[in-house]
C-alpha atoms as a printed R data frame, in Angstrom:
   type eleno elety resid chain resno       x      y       z
1  ATOM     1    CA   UNK     A     1   2.493 69.435 -96.114
2  ATOM     2    CA   UNK     A     2   3.244 68.408 -92.345
3  ATOM     3    CA   UNK     A     3   3.508 71.203 -89.334
4  ATOM     4    CA   UNK     A     4   6.785 72.100 -88.192
5  ATOM     5    CA   UNK     A     5   6.994 71.290 -84.285
6  ATOM     6    CA   UNK     A     6  10.012 73.044 -82.539
7  ATOM     7    CA   UNK     A     7  11.141 70.002 -80.193
8  ATOM     8    CA   UNK     A     8  12.625 71.858 -77.731
9  ATOM     9    CA   UNK     A     9   9.593 73.442 -77.061
10 ATOM    10    CA   UNK     A    10   7.483 70.278 -77.342
11 ATOM    11    CA   UNK     A    11  10.013 68.788 -74.609
12 ATOM    12    CA   UNK     A    12   9.925 71.809 -72.501
13 ATOM    13    CA   UNK     A    13   5.970 71.154 -72.665
14 ATOM    14    CA   UNK     A    14   6.375 67.421 -71.482
15 ATOM    15    CA   UNK     A    15   8.921 68.324 -68.741
16 ATOM    16    CA   UNK     A    16   6.157 71.121 -67.534
17 ATOM    17    CA   UNK     A    17   3.352 68.905 -67.438
18 ATOM    18    CA   UNK     A    18   5.250 65.993 -65.670
19 ATOM    19    CA   UNK     A    19   6.251 68.609 -62.451
20 ATOM    20    CA   UNK     A    20   2.349 69.720 -62.484
21 ATOM    21    CA   UNK     A    21   1.602 65.725 -62.061
22 ATOM    22    CA   UNK     A    22   4.088 65.313 -59.193
23 ATOM    23    CA   UNK     A    23   2.629 68.686 -57.718
24 ATOM    24    CA   UNK     A    24  -0.543 67.647 -57.350
25 ATOM    25    CA   UNK     A    25   0.262 64.251 -55.747
26 ATOM    26    CA   UNK     A    26   2.936 66.114 -53.605
27 ATOM    27    CA   UNK     A    27  -0.249 68.518 -52.706
28 ATOM    28    CA   UNK     A    28  -2.544 65.269 -52.073
29 ATOM    29    CA   UNK     A    29  -0.168 63.578 -49.803
30 ATOM    30    CA   UNK     A    30   1.224 66.857 -48.001
31 ATOM    31    CA   UNK     A    31  -1.073 69.504 -48.360
32 ATOM    32    CA   UNK     A    32  -2.882 70.426 -44.977
33 ATOM    33    CA   UNK     A    33  -3.380 73.250 -43.489
34 ATOM    34    CA   UNK     A    34  -2.097 73.635 -40.044
35 ATOM    35    CA   UNK     A    35  -5.539 73.598 -38.658
36 ATOM    36    CA   UNK     A    36  -6.280 70.332 -40.254
37 ATOM    37    CA   UNK     A    37  -3.224 69.158 -38.750
38 ATOM    38    CA   UNK     A    38  -4.169 70.455 -35.328
39 ATOM    39    CA   UNK     A    39  -7.652 69.097 -35.840
40 ATOM    40    CA   UNK     A    40  -5.936 65.499 -36.370
41 ATOM    41    CA   UNK     A    41  -3.699 65.526 -33.830
42 ATOM    42    CA   UNK     A    42  -6.498 66.733 -31.334
43 ATOM    43    CA   UNK     A    43  -8.986 63.437 -32.310
44 ATOM    44    CA   UNK     A    44  -6.070 61.328 -31.614
45 ATOM    45    CA   UNK     A    45  -4.847 62.500 -28.447
46 ATOM    46    CA   UNK     A    46  -8.858 62.251 -27.564
47 ATOM    47    CA   UNK     A    47  -8.787 58.470 -28.410
48 ATOM    48    CA   UNK     A    48  -6.023 57.839 -27.166
49 ATOM    49    CA   UNK     A    49  -6.861 59.199 -23.874
50 ATOM    50    CA   UNK     A    50 -10.359 56.927 -24.216
51 ATOM    51    CA   UNK     A    51  -8.935 54.314 -25.089
52 ATOM    52    CA   UNK     A    52  -6.701 54.612 -21.390
53 ATOM    53    CA   UNK     A    53  -9.168 55.433 -19.663
54 ATOM    54    CA   UNK     A    54 -11.083 52.192 -20.114
55 ATOM    55    CA   UNK     A    55  -7.414 50.255 -19.688
56 ATOM    56    CA   UNK     A    56  -7.791 47.847 -16.712
57 ATOM    57    CA   UNK     A    57  -4.621 47.457 -14.687
58 ATOM    58    CA   UNK     A    58  -2.378 44.127 -13.927
59 ATOM    59    CA   UNK     A    59  -2.854 43.333 -10.726
60 ATOM    60    CA   UNK     A    60   0.870 43.676  -8.784
61 ATOM    61    CA   UNK     A    61   0.732 39.982  -7.540
62 ATOM    62    CA   UNK     A    62   0.450 38.468 -10.558
63 ATOM    63    CA   UNK     A    63   3.695 37.586 -12.452
64 ATOM    64    CA   UNK     A    64   3.852 37.724 -15.969
65 ATOM    65    CA   UNK     A    65   4.391 34.188 -16.175
66 ATOM    66    CA   UNK     A    66   1.641 33.578 -13.885
67 ATOM    67    CA   UNK     A    67  -1.179 32.045 -15.780
68 ATOM    68    CA   UNK     A    68  -4.720 31.351 -13.064
69 ATOM    69    CA   UNK     A    69  -7.141 31.423 -16.045
70 ATOM    70    CA   UNK     A    70  -5.820 28.568 -18.111
71 ATOM    71    CA   UNK     A    71  -4.901 30.881 -21.321
72 ATOM    72    CA   UNK     A    72  -1.034 30.825 -22.410
C-alpha cells in the first residue's frame, strides 16, 4: 500500500523551497554590508583619482578637427 500524501502540504513545501532559492539569489546579488559598500566606493574613487592624475590636458591652441600628427 502506498503512503498517503497531503497535496496541500506538498505544494506549500515546494513554494517555500522556491522562495528560499529566490532569497538566496537576492542575497548574493544585493546582500552587502555597509562597510563593503563604502570600501568599494572608496576604492573606485581612489582609482578614478589616480586615472585623472595621469590624464594629459588638451592644448588650447589645437582645435578638435585639427590633426597635426596625421591620425584621423
